Backbone and ligand atoms as CSV (ligand in chain L), in Angstrom:
chain,resi,resn,atom,element,x,y,z
A,1,UNK,N,N,-1.083,-12.362,-71.889
A,1,UNK,CA,C,-2.162,-13.287,-72.481
A,1,UNK,C,C,-3.125,-13.315,-71.765
A,2,UNK,N,N,-4.558,-13.277,-72.343
A,2,UNK,CA,C,-5.569,-13.163,-71.347
A,2,UNK,C,C,-5.967,-14.683,-70.997
A,3,UNK,N,N,-5.608,-15.653,-71.605
A,3,UNK,CA,C,-5.814,-16.846,-70.950
A,3,UNK,C,C,-5.044,-17.233,-69.696
A,4,UNK,N,N,-3.859,-16.906,-69.716
A,4,UNK,CA,C,-2.869,-16.950,-68.523
A,4,UNK,C,C,-3.403,-16.186,-67.392
A,5,UNK,N,N,-3.977,-15.124,-67.695
A,5,UNK,CA,C,-4.353,-14.040,-66.446
A,5,UNK,C,C,-5.730,-14.973,-66.068
A,6,UNK,N,N,-6.544,-15.612,-66.757
A,6,UNK,CA,C,-7.618,-16.048,-66.340
A,6,UNK,C,C,-7.394,-17.440,-65.177
A,7,UNK,N,N,-6.196,-18.227,-65.773
A,7,UNK,CA,C,-5.651,-19.252,-64.868
A,7,UNK,C,C,-5.157,-18.796,-63.693
A,8,UNK,N,N,-4.193,-17.690,-63.838
A,8,UNK,CA,C,-3.666,-17.139,-62.842
A,8,UNK,C,C,-4.457,-16.763,-61.586
A,9,UNK,N,N,-5.742,-16.211,-61.956
A,9,UNK,CA,C,-6.752,-15.794,-60.971
A,9,UNK,C,C,-7.380,-16.946,-60.352
A,10,UNK,N,N,-7.511,-18.090,-61.057
A,10,UNK,CA,C,-7.918,-19.301,-60.477
A,10,UNK,C,C,-6.953,-19.814,-59.423
A,11,UNK,N,N,-5.673,-19.759,-60.057
A,11,UNK,CA,C,-4.625,-20.375,-59.051
A,11,UNK,C,C,-4.486,-19.368,-57.814
A,12,UNK,N,N,-4.414,-18.099,-58.091
A,12,UNK,CA,C,-4.447,-17.112,-56.945
A,12,UNK,C,C,-5.481,-17.509,-55.960
A,13,UNK,N,N,-6.576,-17.930,-56.210
A,13,UNK,CA,C,-7.788,-18.053,-55.305
A,13,UNK,C,C,-7.151,-19.406,-54.408
A,14,UNK,N,N,-6.372,-20.213,-54.932
A,14,UNK,CA,C,-5.912,-21.614,-54.149
A,14,UNK,C,C,-4.735,-21.326,-53.167
A,15,UNK,N,N,-3.890,-20.162,-53.831
A,15,UNK,CA,C,-2.394,-20.151,-53.046
A,15,UNK,C,C,-2.477,-18.952,-52.261
A,16,UNK,N,N,-3.336,-18.036,-52.189
A,16,UNK,CA,C,-3.362,-16.602,-51.511
A,16,UNK,C,C,-3.119,-16.863,-49.957
A,17,UNK,N,N,-2.369,-16.354,-49.397
A,17,UNK,CA,C,-1.380,-15.132,-49.598
A,17,UNK,C,C,0.001,-15.539,-49.969
A,18,UNK,N,N,0.234,-16.997,-50.207
A,18,UNK,CA,C,1.570,-17.678,-50.567
A,18,UNK,C,C,1.755,-17.915,-51.778
A,19,UNK,N,N,1.309,-17.113,-52.905
A,19,UNK,CA,C,1.526,-17.562,-54.326
A,19,UNK,C,C,2.879,-17.437,-54.699
A,20,UNK,N,N,3.263,-18.517,-55.761
A,20,UNK,CA,C,4.515,-18.289,-56.363
A,20,UNK,C,C,4.231,-16.961,-57.509
A,21,UNK,N,N,5.294,-16.400,-57.678
A,21,UNK,CA,C,5.133,-15.409,-58.505
A,21,UNK,C,C,5.262,-16.045,-59.823
A,22,UNK,N,N,4.389,-15.763,-60.750
A,22,UNK,CA,C,4.634,-16.590,-62.056
A,22,UNK,C,C,4.280,-15.437,-63.277
A,23,UNK,N,N,5.140,-15.395,-64.096
A,23,UNK,CA,C,4.955,-14.570,-65.415
A,23,UNK,C,C,4.954,-15.548,-66.505
A,24,UNK,N,N,4.308,-15.101,-67.720
A,24,UNK,CA,C,4.164,-15.997,-68.777
A,24,UNK,C,C,5.153,-15.241,-70.025
A,25,UNK,N,N,6.185,-15.787,-70.603
A,25,UNK,CA,C,7.196,-15.334,-71.461
A,25,UNK,C,C,7.222,-16.100,-72.699
A,26,UNK,N,N,6.999,-15.313,-73.796
A,26,UNK,CA,C,7.098,-15.851,-75.198
A,26,UNK,C,C,8.502,-16.069,-75.470
A,27,UNK,N,N,8.812,-17.390,-76.153
A,27,UNK,CA,C,10.259,-17.633,-76.535
A,27,UNK,C,C,10.182,-18.508,-77.679
A,28,UNK,N,N,10.662,-17.965,-78.975
A,28,UNK,CA,C,10.509,-18.738,-80.304
A,28,UNK,C,C,11.332,-20.137,-80.172
A,29,UNK,N,N,12.408,-20.170,-79.247
A,29,UNK,CA,C,13.194,-20.962,-79.344
A,29,UNK,C,C,12.978,-22.072,-78.009
A,30,UNK,N,N,12.026,-21.690,-77.177
A,30,UNK,CA,C,11.665,-22.719,-76.139
A,30,UNK,C,C,10.972,-23.920,-76.571
A,31,UNK,N,N,11.366,-25.222,-75.918
A,31,UNK,CA,C,10.705,-26.283,-76.124
A,31,UNK,C,C,9.178,-26.323,-75.693
A,32,UNK,N,N,8.225,-26.093,-76.648
A,32,UNK,CA,C,7.017,-26.116,-76.021
A,32,UNK,C,C,6.607,-25.314,-74.849
A,33,UNK,N,N,6.282,-25.879,-73.708
A,33,UNK,CA,C,6.175,-24.880,-72.603
A,33,UNK,C,C,6.894,-25.390,-71.449
A,34,UNK,N,N,7.311,-24.619,-70.647
A,34,UNK,CA,C,7.983,-25.163,-69.470
A,34,UNK,C,C,8.046,-24.079,-68.348
A,35,UNK,N,N,8.281,-24.619,-67.279
A,35,UNK,CA,C,8.370,-23.868,-66.141
A,35,UNK,C,C,9.875,-23.608,-65.533
A,36,UNK,N,N,10.365,-22.347,-65.532
A,36,UNK,CA,C,11.825,-22.238,-65.043
A,36,UNK,C,C,11.611,-21.324,-63.640
A,37,UNK,N,N,12.330,-22.007,-62.870
A,37,UNK,CA,C,12.416,-21.503,-61.460
A,37,UNK,C,C,13.830,-20.882,-61.170
A,38,UNK,N,N,14.038,-19.789,-61.179
A,38,UNK,CA,C,15.415,-19.142,-60.550
A,38,UNK,C,C,15.332,-18.242,-59.413
A,39,UNK,N,N,15.975,-18.680,-58.563
A,39,UNK,CA,C,16.081,-18.112,-57.197
A,39,UNK,C,C,14.590,-17.864,-56.742
A,40,UNK,N,N,13.616,-18.578,-56.684
A,40,UNK,CA,C,12.309,-18.465,-56.017
A,40,UNK,C,C,11.401,-18.001,-57.085
A,41,UNK,N,N,11.829,-17.472,-58.114
A,41,UNK,CA,C,10.701,-16.837,-59.114
A,41,UNK,C,C,10.574,-17.610,-60.319
A,42,UNK,N,N,9.376,-18.220,-60.454
A,42,UNK,CA,C,8.931,-19.156,-61.412
A,42,UNK,C,C,8.520,-18.205,-62.861
A,43,UNK,N,N,8.883,-18.683,-63.722
A,43,UNK,CA,C,8.586,-18.316,-65.270
A,43,UNK,C,C,7.944,-19.152,-66.192
A,44,UNK,N,N,7.051,-19.066,-66.590
A,44,UNK,CA,C,6.411,-20.022,-67.539
A,44,UNK,C,C,6.773,-19.442,-69.105
A,45,UNK,N,N,7.469,-20.488,-69.763
A,45,UNK,CA,C,8.009,-20.087,-71.029
A,45,UNK,C,C,7.352,-20.882,-71.995
A,46,UNK,N,N,6.978,-20.170,-72.961
A,46,UNK,CA,C,6.062,-21.000,-74.192
A,46,UNK,C,C,6.802,-20.541,-75.597
A,47,UNK,N,N,6.698,-21.624,-76.405
A,47,UNK,CA,C,7.021,-21.431,-77.914
A,47,UNK,C,C,5.778,-21.002,-78.404
A,48,UNK,N,N,5.672,-19.717,-79.162
A,48,UNK,CA,C,4.259,-19.395,-79.900
A,48,UNK,C,C,3.838,-20.365,-80.919
A,49,UNK,N,N,4.792,-21.113,-81.669
A,49,UNK,CA,C,4.341,-22.098,-82.526
A,49,UNK,C,C,3.715,-23.167,-81.858
A,50,UNK,N,N,4.173,-23.517,-80.937
A,50,UNK,CA,C,3.430,-24.566,-80.122
A,50,UNK,C,C,2.157,-24.077,-79.772
A,51,UNK,N,N,2.078,-23.150,-79.167
A,51,UNK,CA,C,0.721,-22.474,-78.474
A,51,UNK,C,C,-0.425,-22.547,-79.757
A,52,UNK,N,N,0.124,-21.959,-80.608
A,52,UNK,CA,C,-0.801,-21.832,-81.908
A,52,UNK,C,C,-1.370,-23.256,-82.542
A,53,UNK,N,N,-0.394,-24.047,-82.580
A,53,UNK,CA,C,-0.807,-25.345,-82.956
A,53,UNK,C,C,-1.829,-26.169,-81.941
A,54,UNK,N,N,-1.472,-25.938,-80.662
A,54,UNK,CA,C,-2.557,-26.485,-79.702
A,54,UNK,C,C,-3.734,-25.850,-79.779
A,55,UNK,N,N,-3.726,-24.389,-79.773
A,55,UNK,CA,C,-4.994,-23.674,-79.839
A,55,UNK,C,C,-5.994,-23.966,-81.264
A,56,UNK,N,N,-5.110,-24.351,-82.256
A,56,UNK,CA,C,-5.870,-24.559,-83.611
A,56,UNK,C,C,-6.564,-25.887,-83.353
A,57,UNK,N,N,-5.920,-26.823,-82.751
A,57,UNK,CA,C,-6.573,-28.008,-82.628
A,57,UNK,C,C,-7.566,-28.413,-81.459
A,58,UNK,N,N,-7.368,-27.669,-80.361
A,58,UNK,CA,C,-8.259,-27.936,-79.397
A,58,UNK,C,C,-8.912,-26.469,-78.596
A,59,UNK,N,N,-8.450,-25.252,-79.096
A,59,UNK,CA,C,-9.176,-24.161,-78.665
A,59,UNK,C,C,-8.539,-23.338,-77.337
A,60,UNK,N,N,-9.235,-22.568,-76.911
A,60,UNK,CA,C,-8.957,-21.944,-75.577
A,60,UNK,C,C,-8.691,-22.746,-74.429
A,61,UNK,N,N,-9.604,-23.758,-74.219
A,61,UNK,CA,C,-9.217,-24.995,-73.088
A,61,UNK,C,C,-8.093,-25.299,-73.242
A,62,UNK,N,N,-7.591,-25.640,-74.306
A,62,UNK,CA,C,-6.295,-26.446,-74.303
A,62,UNK,C,C,-5.066,-25.695,-73.582
A,63,UNK,N,N,-4.991,-24.247,-74.189
A,63,UNK,CA,C,-3.987,-23.624,-73.541
A,63,UNK,C,C,-4.121,-23.428,-72.109
A,64,UNK,N,N,-5.311,-23.212,-71.739
A,64,UNK,CA,C,-5.778,-23.054,-70.290
A,64,UNK,C,C,-5.103,-24.584,-69.416
A,65,UNK,N,N,-5.509,-25.456,-70.033
A,65,UNK,CA,C,-5.144,-26.889,-69.252
A,65,UNK,C,C,-3.580,-26.735,-69.283
A,66,UNK,N,N,-2.923,-26.705,-70.315
A,66,UNK,CA,C,-1.391,-26.662,-70.072
A,66,UNK,C,C,-0.877,-25.794,-69.394
A,67,UNK,N,N,-1.254,-24.397,-69.352
A,67,UNK,CA,C,-0.807,-23.465,-68.336
A,67,UNK,C,C,-1.059,-23.961,-66.951
A,68,UNK,N,N,-2.221,-24.596,-66.628
A,68,UNK,CA,C,-2.828,-24.858,-65.409
A,68,UNK,C,C,-1.619,-26.072,-64.754
A,69,UNK,N,N,-1.305,-26.964,-65.732
A,69,UNK,CA,C,-0.359,-28.144,-65.419
A,69,UNK,C,C,1.032,-27.339,-64.959
A,70,UNK,N,N,1.574,-26.391,-65.804
A,70,UNK,CA,C,2.632,-25.975,-65.581
A,70,UNK,C,C,2.691,-25.072,-64.021
A,71,UNK,N,N,1.636,-24.199,-63.734
A,71,UNK,CA,C,1.312,-23.428,-62.864
A,71,UNK,C,C,1.373,-24.589,-61.588
A,72,UNK,N,N,0.674,-25.565,-61.740
A,72,UNK,CA,C,0.697,-26.794,-60.699
A,72,UNK,C,C,1.923,-27.081,-60.453
A,73,UNK,N,N,2.875,-27.060,-61.034
A,73,UNK,CA,C,4.243,-27.413,-60.406
A,73,UNK,C,C,4.661,-26.202,-59.498
A,74,UNK,N,N,4.465,-24.954,-59.870
A,74,UNK,CA,C,4.818,-23.952,-59.037
A,74,UNK,C,C,4.064,-24.040,-57.690
A,75,UNK,N,N,2.770,-24.597,-57.962
A,75,UNK,CA,C,1.767,-24.514,-56.644
A,75,UNK,C,C,2.468,-25.557,-55.768
A,76,UNK,N,N,2.844,-26.612,-56.288
A,76,UNK,CA,C,3.316,-27.972,-55.727
A,76,UNK,C,C,4.549,-27.393,-54.841
A,77,UNK,N,N,5.456,-26.676,-55.341
A,77,UNK,CA,C,6.697,-26.226,-54.677
A,77,UNK,C,C,6.249,-25.218,-53.479
A,78,UNK,N,N,5.119,-24.591,-53.828
A,78,UNK,CA,C,4.652,-23.570,-52.785
A,78,UNK,C,C,3.796,-24.289,-51.546
A,79,UNK,N,N,2.795,-24.971,-51.760
A,79,UNK,CA,C,2.020,-25.429,-50.943
A,79,UNK,C,C,1.857,-26.963,-50.932
A,80,UNK,N,N,1.177,-27.535,-49.741
A,80,UNK,CA,C,1.027,-28.798,-49.691
A,80,UNK,C,C,-0.770,-28.840,-49.299
A,81,UNK,N,N,-1.284,-30.031,-49.430
A,81,UNK,CA,C,-2.833,-30.119,-49.130
A,81,UNK,C,C,-3.067,-31.491,-48.597
A,82,UNK,N,N,-4.042,-31.501,-47.898
A,82,UNK,CA,C,-4.144,-32.960,-47.267
A,82,UNK,C,C,-4.536,-33.834,-48.257
A,83,UNK,N,N,-5.453,-33.590,-49.485
A,83,UNK,CA,C,-5.828,-34.276,-50.273
A,83,UNK,C,C,-4.708,-34.816,-51.278
A,84,UNK,N,N,-3.678,-34.289,-51.453
A,84,UNK,CA,C,-2.504,-34.483,-52.202
A,84,UNK,C,C,-1.604,-35.759,-51.466
A,85,UNK,N,N,-1.677,-36.879,-52.368
A,85,UNK,CA,C,-1.096,-38.074,-51.777
A,85,UNK,C,C,0.308,-38.109,-51.830
A,86,UNK,N,N,1.076,-38.571,-50.625
A,86,UNK,CA,C,2.495,-38.467,-50.729
A,86,UNK,C,C,3.164,-39.443,-51.699
A,87,UNK,N,N,2.388,-40.508,-52.142
A,87,UNK,CA,C,2.807,-41.499,-53.266
A,87,UNK,C,C,2.892,-40.833,-54.630
A,88,UNK,N,N,2.234,-39.678,-54.763
A,88,UNK,CA,C,2.232,-38.842,-55.968
A,88,UNK,C,C,3.542,-38.460,-56.435
A,89,UNK,N,N,3.871,-38.794,-57.654
A,89,UNK,CA,C,5.253,-37.867,-58.182
A,89,UNK,C,C,4.873,-36.699,-58.326
A,90,UNK,N,N,6.135,-35.874,-58.722
A,90,UNK,CA,C,5.831,-34.348,-58.769
A,90,UNK,C,C,4.726,-34.174,-60.043
A,91,UNK,N,N,5.034,-34.935,-61.100
A,91,UNK,CA,C,4.134,-34.571,-62.347
A,91,UNK,C,C,2.666,-35.031,-61.945
A,92,UNK,N,N,2.493,-35.745,-61.181
A,92,UNK,CA,C,1.059,-36.212,-60.562
A,92,UNK,C,C,0.496,-34.955,-59.682
A,93,UNK,N,N,1.341,-34.661,-58.932
A,93,UNK,CA,C,1.072,-33.631,-58.112
A,93,UNK,C,C,0.705,-32.242,-59.001
A,94,UNK,N,N,1.561,-31.921,-60.002
A,94,UNK,CA,C,1.107,-30.799,-61.012
A,94,UNK,C,C,-0.074,-30.997,-61.436
A,95,UNK,N,N,-0.423,-32.229,-61.888
A,95,UNK,CA,C,-1.742,-32.679,-62.437
A,95,UNK,C,C,-2.993,-32.351,-61.456
A,96,UNK,N,N,-2.566,-32.717,-60.243
A,96,UNK,CA,C,-3.630,-32.640,-59.108
A,96,UNK,C,C,-3.883,-31.128,-59.000
A,97,UNK,N,N,-2.925,-30.350,-59.064
A,97,UNK,CA,C,-3.067,-28.778,-58.669
A,97,UNK,C,C,-3.875,-28.308,-59.890
A,98,UNK,N,N,-3.354,-28.894,-61.338
A,98,UNK,CA,C,-4.013,-28.347,-62.472
A,98,UNK,C,C,-5.447,-28.468,-62.386
A,99,UNK,N,N,-5.864,-29.776,-61.979
A,99,UNK,CA,C,-7.168,-30.173,-61.779
A,99,UNK,C,C,-8.038,-29.446,-60.904
A,100,UNK,N,N,-7.311,-28.954,-59.737
A,100,UNK,CA,C,-7.968,-27.893,-59.012
A,100,UNK,C,C,-8.108,-26.542,-59.521
A,101,UNK,N,N,-6.987,-26.158,-60.106
A,101,UNK,CA,C,-7.344,-24.896,-60.841
A,101,UNK,C,C,-8.372,-24.812,-61.858
A,102,UNK,N,N,-8.596,-26.137,-62.516
A,102,UNK,CA,C,-9.676,-26.119,-63.644
A,102,UNK,C,C,-10.860,-26.216,-63.017
A,103,UNK,N,N,-10.866,-26.931,-61.762
A,103,UNK,CA,C,-12.398,-26.813,-60.852
A,103,UNK,C,C,-12.532,-25.494,-60.443
A,104,UNK,N,N,-11.617,-24.629,-60.027
A,104,UNK,CA,C,-12.018,-23.062,-59.716
A,104,UNK,C,C,-12.536,-22.383,-60.784
A,105,UNK,N,N,-11.809,-22.762,-62.125
A,105,UNK,CA,C,-12.086,-21.833,-63.184
A,105,UNK,C,C,-13.507,-21.792,-63.689
A,106,UNK,N,N,-14.366,-23.155,-63.366
A,106,UNK,CA,C,-15.565,-23.265,-63.914
A,106,UNK,C,C,-15.792,-22.955,-65.340
A,107,UNK,N,N,-14.784,-23.618,-66.281
A,107,UNK,CA,C,-14.897,-23.389,-67.749
A,107,UNK,C,C,-16.346,-23.872,-68.184
A,108,UNK,N,N,-16.550,-23.597,-69.437
A,108,UNK,CA,C,-17.680,-24.199,-70.065
A,108,UNK,C,C,-17.229,-25.575,-70.447
A,109,UNK,N,N,-18.177,-26.346,-70.900
A,109,UNK,CA,C,-17.891,-28.004,-70.919
A,109,UNK,C,C,-17.076,-28.187,-72.170
A,110,UNK,N,N,-17.060,-27.327,-73.214
A,110,UNK,CA,C,-16.274,-27.356,-74.189
A,110,UNK,C,C,-14.869,-27.019,-73.974
A,111,UNK,N,N,-14.735,-25.877,-73.184
A,111,UNK,CA,C,-13.276,-25.475,-72.870
A,111,UNK,C,C,-12.640,-26.641,-71.857
A,112,UNK,N,N,-13.524,-27.309,-71.037
A,112,UNK,CA,C,-12.889,-28.350,-70.225
A,112,UNK,C,C,-12.273,-29.662,-70.735
A,113,UNK,N,N,-13.408,-29.880,-72.108
A,113,UNK,CA,C,-12.736,-30.894,-72.857
A,113,UNK,C,C,-11.505,-30.611,-73.631
A,114,UNK,N,N,-11.268,-29.343,-74.020
A,114,UNK,CA,C,-10.376,-29.000,-74.606
A,114,UNK,C,C,-8.816,-29.024,-73.716
A,115,UNK,N,N,-9.187,-28.679,-72.309
A,115,UNK,CA,C,-8.029,-28.773,-71.407
A,115,UNK,C,C,-7.680,-30.095,-71.195
A,116,UNK,N,N,-8.706,-31.036,-71.078
A,116,UNK,CA,C,-8.335,-32.558,-70.938
A,116,UNK,C,C,-7.597,-33.283,-72.024
A,117,UNK,N,N,-8.177,-32.784,-73.265
A,117,UNK,CA,C,-7.686,-33.486,-74.364
A,117,UNK,C,C,-6.144,-32.809,-74.615
A,118,UNK,N,N,-5.963,-31.727,-74.270
A,118,UNK,CA,C,-4.605,-31.045,-74.456
A,118,UNK,C,C,-3.509,-31.999,-73.407
A,119,UNK,N,N,-3.926,-31.920,-72.258
A,119,UNK,CA,C,-3.401,-32.472,-71.225
A,119,UNK,C,C,-2.866,-34.038,-71.678
A,120,UNK,N,N,-3.986,-34.785,-72.317
A,120,UNK,CA,C,-3.485,-35.983,-72.681
A,120,UNK,C,C,-2.746,-36.257,-73.666
A,121,UNK,N,N,-2.715,-35.254,-74.619
A,121,UNK,CA,C,-2.074,-35.239,-75.903
A,121,UNK,C,C,-0.553,-34.691,-75.743
A,122,UNK,N,N,-0.471,-34.060,-74.809
A,122,UNK,CA,C,0.964,-33.355,-74.824
A,122,UNK,C,C,1.595,-33.526,-73.362
A,123,UNK,N,N,1.883,-34.625,-72.879
A,123,UNK,CA,C,2.578,-34.822,-71.686
A,123,UNK,C,C,4.077,-34.504,-71.796
A,124,UNK,N,N,4.577,-34.245,-70.517
A,124,UNK,CA,C,5.856,-34.124,-70.447
A,124,UNK,C,C,6.697,-35.525,-70.375
A,125,UNK,N,N,7.874,-35.434,-70.648
A,125,UNK,CA,C,8.664,-36.667,-70.679
A,125,UNK,C,C,8.440,-37.526,-69.456
A,126,UNK,N,N,8.427,-36.862,-68.325
A,126,UNK,CA,C,8.295,-37.650,-67.068
A,126,UNK,C,C,7.010,-38.073,-66.634
A,127,UNK,N,N,6.000,-37.878,-67.510
A,127,UNK,CA,C,4.725,-38.403,-67.004
A,127,UNK,C,C,4.473,-39.815,-67.269
A,128,UNK,N,N,3.786,-40.280,-66.129
A,128,UNK,CA,C,3.019,-41.625,-66.026
A,128,UNK,C,C,1.811,-41.533,-67.149
A,129,UNK,N,N,1.216,-42.819,-67.351
A,129,UNK,CA,C,0.110,-43.105,-68.258
A,129,UNK,C,C,-1.031,-42.204,-67.926
A,130,UNK,N,N,-1.769,-41.864,-68.930
A,130,UNK,CA,C,-2.870,-41.170,-68.986
A,130,UNK,C,C,-3.973,-41.830,-68.008
A,131,UNK,N,N,-3.988,-43.136,-67.909
A,131,UNK,CA,C,-4.879,-43.908,-66.851
A,131,UNK,C,C,-4.567,-43.416,-65.689
A,132,UNK,N,N,-3.311,-43.020,-65.107
A,132,UNK,CA,C,-2.675,-42.807,-63.847
A,132,UNK,C,C,-3.124,-41.566,-63.570
A,133,UNK,N,N,-2.972,-40.596,-64.755
A,133,UNK,CA,C,-3.123,-39.110,-64.364
A,133,UNK,C,C,-4.640,-38.648,-64.271
A,134,UNK,N,N,-5.198,-39.358,-65.031
A,134,UNK,CA,C,-6.741,-39.068,-65.106
A,134,UNK,C,C,-7.213,-38.987,-63.533
A,135,UNK,N,N,-7.210,-39.904,-62.923
A,135,UNK,CA,C,-7.966,-40.054,-61.439
A,135,UNK,C,C,-7.551,-38.643,-60.666
A,136,UNK,N,N,-6.060,-38.536,-60.801
A,136,UNK,CA,C,-5.608,-37.620,-59.990
A,136,UNK,C,C,-5.981,-36.077,-60.417
A,137,UNK,N,N,-6.136,-35.794,-61.700
A,137,UNK,CA,C,-6.734,-34.697,-62.345
A,137,UNK,C,C,-8.305,-34.519,-61.632
A,138,UNK,N,N,-8.785,-35.659,-61.978
A,138,UNK,CA,C,-10.190,-35.558,-61.324
A,138,UNK,C,C,-10.341,-35.396,-59.831
A,139,UNK,N,N,-9.296,-35.788,-59.036
A,139,UNK,CA,C,-9.614,-35.617,-57.493
A,139,UNK,C,C,-9.205,-34.241,-57.366
A,140,UNK,N,N,-8.237,-33.676,-57.925
A,140,UNK,CA,C,-8.073,-32.299,-57.816
A,140,UNK,C,C,-9.287,-31.233,-58.191
A,141,UNK,N,N,-9.725,-31.839,-59.369
A,141,UNK,CA,C,-10.874,-30.863,-59.889
A,141,UNK,C,C,-11.961,-30.839,-58.758
A,142,UNK,N,N,-12.354,-32.025,-58.316
A,142,UNK,CA,C,-13.711,-32.252,-57.484
A,142,UNK,C,C,-13.339,-31.505,-56.240
A,143,UNK,N,N,-11.964,-31.696,-55.772
A,143,UNK,CA,C,-11.621,-31.139,-54.325
A,143,UNK,C,C,-11.735,-29.716,-54.204
A,144,UNK,N,N,-11.467,-29.147,-55.424
A,144,UNK,CA,C,-11.736,-27.600,-55.460
A,144,UNK,C,C,-12.690,-27.207,-56.093
A,145,UNK,N,N,-13.931,-27.903,-55.929
A,145,UNK,CA,C,-15.360,-27.442,-56.225
A,145,UNK,C,C,-15.737,-27.479,-57.490
A,146,UNK,N,N,-15.059,-28.236,-58.414
A,146,UNK,CA,C,-15.351,-28.576,-59.682
A,146,UNK,C,C,-16.658,-29.709,-59.776
A,147,UNK,N,N,-17.418,-29.590,-60.814
A,147,UNK,CA,C,-18.514,-30.378,-60.758
A,147,UNK,C,C,-18.203,-31.711,-61.563
A,148,UNK,N,N,-18.259,-32.890,-60.563
A,148,UNK,CA,C,-17.896,-34.152,-61.106
A,148,UNK,C,C,-18.415,-34.789,-62.240
A,149,UNK,N,N,-19.992,-34.317,-62.401
A,149,UNK,CA,C,-20.716,-34.565,-63.532
A,149,UNK,C,C,-20.182,-33.984,-64.998
A,150,UNK,N,N,-19.813,-32.784,-64.787
A,150,UNK,CA,C,-19.332,-31.753,-65.933
A,150,UNK,C,C,-17.790,-32.689,-66.421
A,151,UNK,N,N,-17.090,-33.155,-65.385
A,151,UNK,CA,C,-15.680,-33.418,-65.684
A,151,UNK,C,C,-15.919,-34.798,-66.581
A,152,UNK,N,N,-16.952,-35.677,-66.028
A,152,UNK,CA,C,-17.196,-36.937,-66.672
A,152,UNK,C,C,-17.715,-36.755,-68.026
A,153,UNK,N,N,-18.623,-35.650,-68.135
A,153,UNK,CA,C,-19.343,-35.448,-69.478
A,153,UNK,C,C,-18.015,-34.962,-70.501
A,154,UNK,N,N,-17.044,-34.277,-70.010
A,154,UNK,CA,C,-16.048,-33.542,-70.929
A,154,UNK,C,C,-15.101,-34.977,-71.358
A,155,UNK,N,N,-14.840,-35.972,-70.468
A,155,UNK,CA,C,-14.085,-37.081,-70.905
A,155,UNK,C,C,-14.529,-37.769,-72.044
A,156,UNK,N,N,-15.867,-37.806,-71.927
A,156,UNK,CA,C,-16.591,-38.614,-73.065
A,156,UNK,C,C,-16.039,-38.178,-74.386
A,157,UNK,N,N,-15.706,-37.130,-74.327
A,157,UNK,CA,C,-15.262,-36.489,-75.612
A,157,UNK,C,C,-13.895,-36.626,-76.022
A,158,UNK,N,N,-13.108,-36.820,-74.973
A,158,UNK,CA,C,-11.488,-36.933,-75.175
A,158,UNK,C,C,-11.063,-38.392,-75.217
A,159,UNK,N,N,-11.980,-39.253,-75.316
A,159,UNK,CA,C,-11.642,-40.706,-75.922
A,159,UNK,C,C,-11.662,-40.926,-77.267
L,1,ZN,ZN,ZN,4.764,-31.320,-65.772
């Protein structure tokens, strides 16, 4: 999938040369989207119906945002960074890396809006409240070169 390749490129610029191997796999019986790690190999598994629904509602940026979060889990297992706080839970660390990947991606304002809207709308079960996740996403975004003004503008539309 082309969108996943785009996210992967951004992620690779963060983790090279120690990137977790990640592939995207379509599975009609998968629960939405999940990361499976088996003996060090990470797989992103998605339900096509879920991706279609998300895409119809929020567009390309939404798929990018959700993939970035899942890849964020893989990055979190593989890397650390000084700006990642030790008090952040694994879900928050995945959001931080997702924000970082989005910052590297340099999406259009509209796609960034879609990413944030989908992340807010489809949290995984262990996620804390959006009000806690948001500053962490923003921290990752700006740490990795994203434009803070653009992030703020995109947010105006997700409320
Ligand atoms: Zn997660």
